[in-house]
Each structure stands twice: as C-alpha cells, then as structure tokens.
N, CA, C, O and CB atoms as a CASP TS submission, in Angstrom:
PFRMAT TS
TARGET T0000
AUTHOR 0000-0000-0000
METHOD Language model
MODEL 1
PARENT N/A
ATOM      1  N   MET     1      99.568  70.157 107.061  1.00  0.00           N
ATOM      2  CA  MET     1      99.265  71.484 106.580  1.00  0.00           C
ATOM      3  C   MET     1     100.443  72.399 106.922  1.00  0.00           C
ATOM      4  O   MET     1     100.977  72.346 108.030  1.00  0.00           O
ATOM      5  CB  MET     1      97.935  72.012 107.195  1.00  0.00           C
ATOM      6  N   GLY     2     100.844  73.242 105.960  1.00  0.00           N
ATOM      7  CA  GLY     2     101.994  74.110 106.165  1.00  0.00           C
ATOM      8  C   GLY     2     101.593  75.529 106.521  1.00  0.00           C
ATOM      9  O   GLY     2     100.417  75.890 106.481  1.00  0.00           O
ATOM     10  N   LEU     3     102.572  76.310 106.864  1.00  0.00           N
ATOM     11  CA  LEU     3     102.363  77.715 107.181  1.00  0.00           C
ATOM     12  C   LEU     3     102.541  78.564 105.932  1.00  0.00           C
ATOM     13  O   LEU     3     103.345  78.230 105.061  1.00  0.00           O
ATOM     14  CB  LEU     3     103.329  78.174 108.285  1.00  0.00           C
ATOM     15  N   ILE     4     101.807  79.641 105.840  1.00  0.00           N
ATOM     16  CA  ILE     4     101.974  80.601 104.749  1.00  0.00           C
ATOM     17  C   ILE     4     102.699  81.811 105.317  1.00  0.00           C
ATOM     18  O   ILE     4     102.225  82.440 106.263  1.00  0.00           O
ATOM     19  CB  ILE     4     100.589  81.007 104.110  1.00  0.00           C
ATOM     20  N   VAL     5     103.835  82.131 104.744  1.00  0.00           N
ATOM     21  CA  VAL     5     104.631  83.252 105.225  1.00  0.00           C
ATOM     22  C   VAL     5     104.564  84.363 104.187  1.00  0.00           C
ATOM     23  O   VAL     5     104.889  84.148 103.019  1.00  0.00           O
ATOM     24  CB  VAL     5     106.108  82.825 105.500  1.00  0.00           C
ATOM     25  N   LYS     6     104.148  85.538 104.608  1.00  0.00           N
ATOM     26  CA  LYS     6     104.054  86.690 103.701  1.00  0.00           C
ATOM     27  C   LYS     6     105.263  87.612 103.887  1.00  0.00           C
ATOM     28  O   LYS     6     105.988  87.531 104.878  1.00  0.00           O
ATOM     29  CB  LYS     6     102.734  87.475 103.949  1.00  0.00           C
ATOM     30  N   ASN     7     105.449  88.477 102.910  1.00  0.00           N
ATOM     31  CA  ASN     7     106.496  89.497 102.947  1.00  0.00           C
ATOM     32  C   ASN     7     107.896  88.905 103.074  1.00  0.00           C
ATOM     33  O   ASN     7     108.722  89.400 103.841  1.00  0.00           O
ATOM     34  CB  ASN     7     106.246  90.444 104.092  1.00  0.00           C
ATOM     35  N   THR     8     108.147  87.861 102.328  1.00  0.00           N
ATOM     36  CA  THR     8     109.484  87.294 102.283  1.00  0.00           C
ATOM     37  C   THR     8     110.134  87.719 100.979  1.00  0.00           C
ATOM     38  O   THR     8     109.501  88.370 100.148  1.00  0.00           O
ATOM     39  CB  THR     8     109.450  85.744 102.418  1.00  0.00           C
ATOM     40  N   THR     9     111.376  87.359 100.802  1.00  0.00           N
ATOM     41  CA  THR     9     112.069  87.723  99.575  1.00  0.00           C
ATOM     42  C   THR     9     111.502  86.978  98.373  1.00  0.00           C
ATOM     43  O   THR     9     111.818  87.318  97.233  1.00  0.00           O
ATOM     44  CB  THR     9     113.557  87.443  99.708  1.00  0.00           C
ATOM     45  N   PHE    10     110.680  85.980  98.607  1.00  0.00           N
ATOM     46  CA  PHE    10     110.092  85.232  97.503  1.00  0.00           C
ATOM     47  C   PHE    10     108.803  85.866  96.978  1.00  0.00           C
ATOM     48  O   PHE    10     108.349  85.522  95.887  1.00  0.00           O
ATOM     49  CB  PHE    10     109.819  83.814  97.938  1.00  0.00           C
ATOM     50  N   ASP    11     108.207  86.790  97.744  1.00  0.00           N
ATOM     51  CA  ASP    11     106.991  87.474  97.308  1.00  0.00           C
ATOM     52  C   ASP    11     107.332  88.507  96.247  1.00  0.00           C
ATOM     53  O   ASP    11     108.452  89.017  96.212  1.00  0.00           O
ATOM     54  CB  ASP    11     106.275  88.142  98.502  1.00  0.00           C
ATOM     55  N   ASP    12     106.376  88.817  95.382  1.00  0.00           N
ATOM     56  CA  ASP    12     106.533  89.927  94.451  1.00  0.00           C
ATOM     57  C   ASP    12     106.377  91.213  95.250  1.00  0.00           C
ATOM     58  O   ASP    12     105.324  91.466  95.835  1.00  0.00           O
ATOM     59  CB  ASP    12     105.491  89.851  93.272  1.00  0.00           C
ATOM     60  N   VAL    13     107.419  92.015  95.271  1.00  0.00           N
ATOM     61  CA  VAL    13     107.399  93.239  96.060  1.00  0.00           C
ATOM     62  C   VAL    13     107.115  94.406  95.131  1.00  0.00           C
ATOM     63  O   VAL    13     107.816  94.608  94.139  1.00  0.00           O
ATOM     64  CB  VAL    13     108.739  93.444  96.821  1.00  0.00           C
ATOM     65  N   ASP    14     106.080  95.176  95.461  1.00  0.00           N
ATOM     66  CA  ASP    14     105.713  96.328  94.641  1.00  0.00           C
ATOM     67  C   ASP    14     106.422  97.600  95.080  1.00  0.00           C
ATOM     68  O   ASP    14     106.400  98.602  94.365  1.00  0.00           O
ATOM     69  CB  ASP    14     104.218  96.539  94.687  1.00  0.00           C
ATOM     70  N   ASP    15     107.048  97.567  96.247  1.00  0.00           N
ATOM     71  CA  ASP    15     107.667  98.791  96.741  1.00  0.00           C
ATOM     72  C   ASP    15     109.175  98.816  96.508  1.00  0.00           C
ATOM     73  O   ASP    15     109.943  99.162  97.405  1.00  0.00           O
ATOM     74  CB  ASP    15     107.376  98.954  98.214  1.00  0.00           C
ATOM     75  N   GLU    16     109.585  98.455  95.318  1.00  0.00           N
ATOM     76  CA  GLU    16     110.990  98.541  94.939  1.00  0.00           C
ATOM     77  C   GLU    16     111.125  99.479  93.758  1.00  0.00           C
ATOM     78  O   GLU    16     110.281  99.499  92.862  1.00  0.00           O
ATOM     79  CB  GLU    16     111.566  97.144  94.601  1.00  0.00           C
ATOM     80  N   ILE    17     112.186 100.248  93.766  1.00  0.00           N
ATOM     81  CA  ILE    17     112.483 101.147  92.657  1.00  0.00           C
ATOM     82  C   ILE    17     113.802 100.690  92.062  1.00  0.00           C
ATOM     83  O   ILE    17     114.790 100.537  92.780  1.00  0.00           O
ATOM     84  CB  ILE    17     112.547 102.653  93.120  1.00  0.00           C
ATOM     85  N   GLU    18     113.824 100.473  90.773  1.00  0.00           N
ATOM     86  CA  GLU    18     115.017  99.971  90.095  1.00  0.00           C
ATOM     87  C   GLU    18     116.090 101.058  89.985  1.00  0.00           C
ATOM     88  O   GLU    18     115.783 102.246  89.891  1.00  0.00           O
ATOM     89  CB  GLU    18     114.653  99.445  88.699  1.00  0.00           C
ATOM     90  N   THR    19     117.338 100.630  89.999  1.00  0.00           N
ATOM     91  CA  THR    19     118.458 101.538  89.770  1.00  0.00           C
ATOM     92  C   THR    19     118.319 102.159  88.384  1.00  0.00           C
ATOM     93  O   THR    19     118.017 101.465  87.413  1.00  0.00           O
ATOM     94  CB  THR    19     119.820 100.795  89.912  1.00  0.00           C
ATOM     95  N   GLY    20     118.539 103.459  88.300  1.00  0.00           N
ATOM     96  CA  GLY    20     118.415 104.175  87.037  1.00  0.00           C
ATOM     97  C   GLY    20     117.046 104.802  86.826  1.00  0.00           C
ATOM     98  O   GLY    20     116.847 105.534  85.856  1.00  0.00           O
ATOM     99  N   SER    21     116.099 104.527  87.718  1.00  0.00           N
ATOM    100  CA  SER    21     114.756 105.089  87.603  1.00  0.00           C
ATOM    101  C   SER    21     114.747 106.563  87.998  1.00  0.00           C
ATOM    102  O   SER    21     115.446 106.976  88.923  1.00  0.00           O
ATOM    103  CB  SER    21     113.769 104.301  88.475  1.00  0.00           C
ATOM    104  N   GLU    22     113.944 107.346  87.281  1.00  0.00           N
ATOM    105  CA  GLU    22     113.762 108.750  87.640  1.00  0.00           C
ATOM    106  C   GLU    22     112.706 108.835  88.729  1.00  0.00           C
ATOM    107  O   GLU    22     111.660 108.191  88.651  1.00  0.00           O
ATOM    108  CB  GLU    22     113.357 109.606  86.399  1.00  0.00           C
ATOM    109  N   VAL    23     112.996 109.643  89.752  1.00  0.00           N
ATOM    110  CA  VAL    23     112.095 109.773  90.890  1.00  0.00           C
ATOM    111  C   VAL    23     111.939 111.242  91.267  1.00  0.00           C
ATOM    112  O   VAL    23     112.694 112.102  90.814  1.00  0.00           O
ATOM    113  CB  VAL    23     112.614 108.960  92.091  1.00  0.00           C
ATOM    114  N   ILE    24     110.937 111.509  92.110  1.00  0.00           N
ATOM    115  CA  ILE    24     110.713 112.839  92.667  1.00  0.00           C
ATOM    116  C   ILE    24     110.731 112.700  94.190  1.00  0.00           C
ATOM    117  O   ILE    24     110.100 111.798  94.741  1.00  0.00           O
ATOM    118  CB  ILE    24     109.351 113.464  92.157  1.00  0.00           C
ATOM    119  N   ILE    25     111.449 113.588  94.863  1.00  0.00           N
ATOM    120  CA  ILE    25     111.486 113.593  96.314  1.00  0.00           C
ATOM    121  C   ILE    25     110.217 114.309  96.795  1.00  0.00           C
ATOM    122  O   ILE    25     109.980 115.458  96.422  1.00  0.00           O
ATOM    123  CB  ILE    25     112.797 114.292  96.860  1.00  0.00           C
ATOM    124  N   LYS    26     109.409 113.645  97.611  1.00  0.00           N
ATOM    125  CA  LYS    26     108.112 114.190  98.032  1.00  0.00           C
ATOM    126  C   LYS    26     108.238 115.533  98.737  1.00  0.00           C
ATOM    127  O   LYS    26     107.487 116.460  98.434  1.00  0.00           O
ATOM    128  CB  LYS    26     107.413 113.208  98.946  1.00  0.00           C
ATOM    129  N   GLU    27     109.165 115.653  99.662  1.00  0.00           N
ATOM    130  CA  GLU    27     109.271 116.859 100.486  1.00  0.00           C
ATOM    131  C   GLU    27     109.721 118.092  99.706  1.00  0.00           C
ATOM    132  O   GLU    27     109.176 119.181  99.891  1.00  0.00           O
ATOM    133  CB  GLU    27     110.228 116.614 101.615  1.00  0.00           C
ATOM    134  N   THR    28     110.716 117.921  98.833  1.00  0.00           N
ATOM    135  CA  THR    28     111.307 119.070  98.142  1.00  0.00           C
ATOM    136  C   THR    28     110.874 119.204  96.690  1.00  0.00           C
ATOM    137  O   THR    28     111.162 120.215  96.050  1.00  0.00           O
ATOM    138  CB  THR    28     112.795 118.976  98.199  1.00  0.00           C
ATOM    139  N   LYS    29     110.187 118.196  96.165  1.00  0.00           N
ATOM    140  CA  LYS    29     109.744 118.161  94.760  1.00  0.00           C
ATOM    141  C   LYS    29     110.909 118.182  93.776  1.00  0.00           C
ATOM    142  O   LYS    29     110.733 118.574  92.623  1.00  0.00           O
ATOM    143  CB  LYS    29     108.825 119.338  94.475  1.00  0.00           C
ATOM    144  N   GLU    30     112.105 117.761  94.217  1.00  0.00           N
ATOM    145  CA  GLU    30     113.269 117.703  93.343  1.00  0.00           C
ATOM    146  C   GLU    30     113.254 116.413  92.536  1.00  0.00           C
ATOM    147  O   GLU    30     112.798 115.376  93.017  1.00  0.00           O
ATOM    148  CB  GLU    30     114.568 117.812  94.158  1.00  0.00           C
ATOM    149  N   ASN    31     113.755 116.481  91.307  1.00  0.00           N
ATOM    150  CA  ASN    31     113.886 115.303  90.452  1.00  0.00           C
ATOM    151  C   ASN    31     115.269 114.697  90.655  1.00  0.00           C
ATOM    152  O   ASN    31     116.253 115.417  90.824  1.00  0.00           O
ATOM    153  CB  ASN    31     113.654 115.666  88.954  1.00  0.00           C
ATOM    154  N   GLY    32     115.336 113.363  90.636  1.00  0.00           N
ATOM    155  CA  GLY    32     116.612 112.690  90.779  1.00  0.00           C
ATOM    156  C   GLY    32     116.588 111.327  90.113  1.00  0.00           C
ATOM    157  O   GLY    32     115.569 110.903  89.569  1.00  0.00           O
ATOM    158  N   ILE    33     117.723 110.649  90.165  1.00  0.00           N
ATOM    159  CA  ILE    33     117.871 109.316  89.582  1.00  0.00           C
ATOM    160  C   ILE    33     118.417 108.388  90.659  1.00  0.00           C
ATOM    161  O   ILE    33     119.379 108.726  91.349  1.00  0.00           O
ATOM    162  CB  ILE    33     118.813 109.338  88.324  1.00  0.00           C
ATOM    163  N   VAL    34     117.797 107.213  90.800  1.00  0.00           N
ATOM    164  CA  VAL    34     118.257 106.223  91.771  1.00  0.00           C
ATOM    165  C   VAL    34     119.563 105.617  91.259  1.00  0.00           C
ATOM    166  O   VAL    34     119.610 105.053  90.165  1.00  0.00           O
ATOM    167  CB  VAL    34     117.172 105.112  92.008  1.00  0.00           C
ATOM    168  N   VAL    35     120.628 105.740  92.068  1.00  0.00           N
ATOM    169  CA  VAL    35     121.925 105.214  91.646  1.00  0.00           C
ATOM    170  C   VAL    35     122.292 103.927  92.376  1.00  0.00           C
ATOM    171  O   VAL    35     123.123 103.155  91.899  1.00  0.00           O
ATOM    172  CB  VAL    35     123.005 106.252  91.872  1.00  0.00           C
ATOM    173  N   MET    36     121.662 103.691  93.554  1.00  0.00           N
ATOM    174  CA  MET    36     121.983 102.485  94.313  1.00  0.00           C
ATOM    175  C   MET    36     120.904 102.238  95.359  1.00  0.00           C
ATOM    176  O   MET    36     120.250 103.166  95.836  1.00  0.00           O
ATOM    177  CB  MET    36     123.375 102.606  94.982  1.00  0.00           C
ATOM    178  N   ARG    37     120.735 100.964  95.705  1.00  0.00           N
ATOM    179  CA  ARG    37     119.816 100.608  96.777  1.00  0.00           C
ATOM    180  C   ARG    37     120.576  99.760  97.781  1.00  0.00           C
ATOM    181  O   ARG    37     121.220  98.775  97.419  1.00  0.00           O
ATOM    182  CB  ARG    37     118.560  99.852  96.232  1.00  0.00           C
ATOM    183  N   ILE    38     120.494 100.153  99.055  1.00  0.00           N
ATOM    184  CA  ILE    38     121.133  99.401 100.125  1.00  0.00           C
ATOM    185  C   ILE    38     120.047  99.077 101.145  1.00  0.00           C
ATOM    186  O   ILE    38     119.630  99.946 101.911  1.00  0.00           O
ATOM    187  CB  ILE    38     122.328 100.205 100.777  1.00  0.00           C
ATOM    188  N   GLY    39     119.594  97.837 101.154  1.00  0.00           N
ATOM    189  CA  GLY    39     118.489  97.456 102.033  1.00  0.00           C
ATOM    190  C   GLY    39     117.235  98.205 101.642  1.00  0.00           C
ATOM    191  O   GLY    39     116.759  98.068 100.515  1.00  0.00           O
ATOM    192  N   ASN    40     116.690  98.998 102.555  1.00  0.00           N
ATOM    193  CA  ASN    40     115.498  99.781 102.230  1.00  0.00           C
ATOM    194  C   ASN    40     115.820 101.258 102.049  1.00  0.00           C
ATOM    195  O   ASN    40     114.922 102.098 102.076  1.00  0.00           O
ATOM    196  CB  ASN    40     114.448  99.615 103.316  1.00  0.00           C
ATOM    197  N   ILE    41     117.104 101.579 101.864  1.00  0.00           N
ATOM    198  CA  ILE    41     117.552 102.953 101.642  1.00  0.00           C
ATOM    199  C   ILE    41     117.965 103.105 100.170  1.00  0.00           C
ATOM    200  O   ILE    41     118.696 102.278  99.625  1.00  0.00           O
ATOM    201  CB  ILE    41     118.742 103.321 102.602  1.00  0.00           C
ATOM    202  N   TYR    42     117.479 104.176  99.550  1.00  0.00           N
ATOM    203  CA  TYR    42     117.814 104.462  98.157  1.00  0.00           C
ATOM    204  C   TYR    42     118.777 105.632  98.088  1.00  0.00           C
ATOM    205  O   TYR    42     118.565 106.656  98.737  1.00  0.00           O
ATOM    206  CB  TYR    42     116.546 104.761  97.336  1.00  0.00           C
ATOM    207  N   GLN    43     119.836 105.481  97.303  1.00  0.00           N
ATOM    208  CA  GLN    43     120.780 106.557  97.040  1.00  0.00           C
ATOM    209  C   GLN    43     120.295 107.256  95.771  1.00  0.00           C
ATOM    210  O   GLN    43     120.247 106.644  94.704  1.00  0.00           O
ATOM    211  CB  GLN    43     122.265 106.018  96.889  1.00  0.00           C
ATOM    212  N   VAL    44     119.938 108.533  95.885  1.00  0.00           N
ATOM    213  CA  VAL    44     119.369 109.282  94.765  1.00  0.00           C
ATOM    214  C   VAL    44     120.299 110.432  94.406  1.00  0.00           C
ATOM    215  O   VAL    44     120.694 111.221  95.264  1.00  0.00           O
ATOM    216  CB  VAL    44     117.950 109.812  95.110  1.00  0.00           C
ATOM    217  N   LYS    45     120.646 110.515  93.114  1.00  0.00           N
ATOM    218  CA  LYS    45     121.497 111.596  92.637  1.00  0.00           C
ATOM    219  C   LYS    45     120.606 112.751  92.195  1.00  0.00           C
ATOM    220  O   LYS    45     119.775 112.608  91.298  1.00  0.00           O
ATOM    221  CB  LYS    45     122.420 111.120  91.472  1.00  0.00           C
ATOM    222  N   ILE    46     120.799 113.909  92.849  1.00  0.00           N
ATOM    223  CA  ILE    46     120.071 115.123  92.517  1.00  0.00           C
ATOM    224  C   ILE    46     121.126 116.161  92.175  1.00  0.00           C
ATOM    225  O   ILE    46     121.955 116.514  93.014  1.00  0.00           O
ATOM    226  CB  ILE    46     119.129 115.601  93.700  1.00  0.00           C
ATOM    227  N   ASN    47     121.095 116.649  90.940  1.00  0.00           N
ATOM    228  CA  ASN    47     122.141 117.528  90.407  1.00  0.00           C
ATOM    229  C   ASN    47     123.468 116.778  90.509  1.00  0.00           C
ATOM    230  O   ASN    47     123.609 115.733  89.874  1.00  0.00           O
ATOM    231  CB  ASN    47     122.198 118.907  91.186  1.00  0.00           C
ATOM    232  N   ASP    48     124.434 117.254  91.266  1.00  0.00           N
ATOM    233  CA  ASP    48     125.724 116.565  91.395  1.00  0.00           C
ATOM    234  C   ASP    48     125.916 115.975  92.781  1.00  0.00           C
ATOM    235  O   ASP    48     127.041 115.660  93.167  1.00  0.00           O
ATOM    236  CB  ASP    48     126.867 117.522  91.085  1.00  0.00           C
ATOM    237  N   GLU    49     124.832 115.821  93.538  1.00  0.00           N
ATOM    238  CA  GLU    49     124.904 115.354  94.918  1.00  0.00           C
ATOM    239  C   GLU    49     124.087 114.077  95.086  1.00  0.00           C
ATOM    240  O   GLU    49     123.004 113.954  94.514  1.00  0.00           O
ATOM    241  CB  GLU    49     124.406 116.442  95.886  1.00  0.00           C
ATOM    242  N   VAL    50     124.600 113.126  95.868  1.00  0.00           N
ATOM    243  CA  VAL    50     123.881 111.884  96.140  1.00  0.00           C
ATOM    244  C   VAL    50     123.383 111.919  97.584  1.00  0.00           C
ATOM    245  O   VAL    50     124.154 112.140  98.518  1.00  0.00           O
ATOM    246  CB  VAL    50     124.792 110.634  95.890  1.00  0.00           C
ATOM    247  N   LYS    51     122.067 111.695  97.749  1.00  0.00           N
ATOM    248  CA  LYS    51     121.452 111.709  99.080  1.00  0.00           C
ATOM    249  C   LYS    51     120.704 110.404  99.301  1.00  0.00           C
ATOM    250  O   LYS    51     120.349 109.711  98.348  1.00  0.00           O
ATOM    251  CB  LYS    51     120.495 112.923  99.243  1.00  0.00           C
ATOM    252  N   SER    52     120.465 110.074 100.571  1.00  0.00           N
ATOM    253  CA  SER    52     119.771 108.845 100.940  1.00  0.00           C
ATOM    254  C   SER    52     118.324 109.124 101.299  1.00  0.00           C
ATOM    255  O   SER    52     118.017 110.094 101.993  1.00  0.00           O
ATOM    256  CB  SER    52     120.476 108.162 102.104  1.00  0.00           C
ATOM    257  N   TYR    53     117.422 108.247 100.809  1.00  0.00           N
ATOM    258  CA  TYR    53     115.994 108.375 101.087  1.00  0.00           C
ATOM    259  C   TYR    53     115.391 106.985 101.265  1.00  0.00           C
ATOM    260  O   TYR    53     115.911 105.999 100.742  1.00  0.00           O
ATOM    261  CB  TYR    53     115.271 109.149  99.947  1.00  0.00           C
ATOM    262  N   THR    54     114.287 106.920 102.012  1.00  0.00           N
ATOM    263  CA  THR    54     113.533 105.675 102.118  1.00  0.00           C
ATOM    264  C   THR    54     112.486 105.649 101.004  1.00  0.00           C
ATOM    265  O   THR    54     112.251 106.659 100.341  1.00  0.00           O
ATOM    266  CB  THR    54     112.861 105.537 103.530  1.00  0.00           C
ATOM    267  N   TYR    55     111.868 104.501 100.808  1.00  0.00           N
ATOM    268  CA  TYR    55     110.846 104.355  99.768  1.00  0.00           C
ATOM    269  C   TYR    55     109.689 105.345  99.983  1.00  0.00           C
ATOM    270  O   TYR    55     109.154 105.889  99.017  1.00  0.00           O
ATOM    271  CB  TYR    55     110.309 102.907  99.749  1.00  0.00           C
ATOM    272  N   ASP    56     109.308 105.576 101.228  1.00  0.00           N
ATOM    273  CA  ASP    56     108.178 106.459 101.532  1.00  0.00           C
ATOM    274  C   ASP    56     108.466 107.925 101.216  1.00  0.00           C
ATOM    275  O   ASP    56     107.533 108.720 101.096  1.00  0.00           O
ATOM    276  CB  ASP    56     107.805 106.324 102.990  1.00  0.00           C
ATOM    277  N   GLU    57     109.724 108.292 101.080  1.00  0.00           N
ATOM    278  CA  GLU    57     110.094 109.686 100.787  1.00  0.00           C
ATOM    279  C   GLU    57     110.201 109.960  99.285  1.00  0.00           C
ATOM    280  O   GLU    57     110.448 111.092  98.870  1.00  0.00           O
ATOM    281  CB  GLU    57     111.420 110.024 101.460  1.00  0.00           C
ATOM    282  N   ILE    58     110.012 108.911  98.474  1.00  0.00           N
ATOM    283  CA  ILE    58     110.230 109.000  97.026  1.00  0.00           C
ATOM    284  C   ILE    58     108.953 108.688  96.257  1.00  0.00           C
ATOM    285  O   ILE    58     108.185 107.808  96.645  1.00  0.00           O
ATOM    286  CB  ILE    58     111.348 108.042  96.592  1.00  0.00           C
ATOM    287  N   LEU    59     108.730 109.413  95.169  1.00  0.00           N
ATOM    288  CA  LEU    59     107.652 109.097  94.225  1.00  0.00           C
ATOM    289  C   LEU    59     108.272 108.593  92.933  1.00  0.00           C
ATOM    290  O   LEU    59     109.211 109.197  92.416  1.00  0.00           O
ATOM    291  CB  LEU    59     106.745 110.341  93.957  1.00  0.00           C
ATOM    292  N   LYS    60     107.752 107.489  92.408  1.00  0.00           N
ATOM    293  CA  LYS    60     108.213 107.002  91.103  1.00  0.00           C
ATOM    294  C   LYS    60     107.661 107.939  90.037  1.00  0.00           C
ATOM    295  O   LYS    60     106.528 108.409  90.138  1.00  0.00           O
ATOM    296  CB  LYS    60     107.758 105.513  90.843  1.00  0.00           C
ATOM    297  N   LYS    61     108.459 108.202  89.031  1.00  0.00           N
ATOM    298  CA  LYS    61     108.019 109.045  87.918  1.00  0.00           C
ATOM    299  C   LYS    61     107.290 108.227  86.901  1.00  0.00           C
ATOM    300  O   LYS    61     106.841 108.761  85.887  1.00  0.00           O
ATOM    301  CB  LYS    61     109.193 109.755  87.268  1.00  0.00           C
TER
END
C-alpha cells in the first residue's frame, strides 16, 4: 500500500492566477494585471507601477 501525498505540483491547484489576468487588490480596490509570478508572489501592474502581492491579497476578476 502506498502513501497519498496532497498539495504537490501534480495536484490541480485552484489558487493560481495566470499571467495577463485582470485582478483587484483587496486592500486598495485597485485594478491591475498580473505580469509575472515568482513562487507564491504575483507581480501586478497597476497604472505604470509594478507591485508584489500574495494570492490572498488579490481577487480574480
């Protein structure tokens, strides 16, 4: 009998936002576009500025 391992890279992950997706920042209600993902940090372009946010700080549009 084998072990079942959850939350690996082989699982379907629902908490990912694709590059190019429009998002809303929860705290400031600003609209932005995801330009890059590095690990669990998302680079979001808002106006002409790029800021870093975690998944929990972002709402998918």
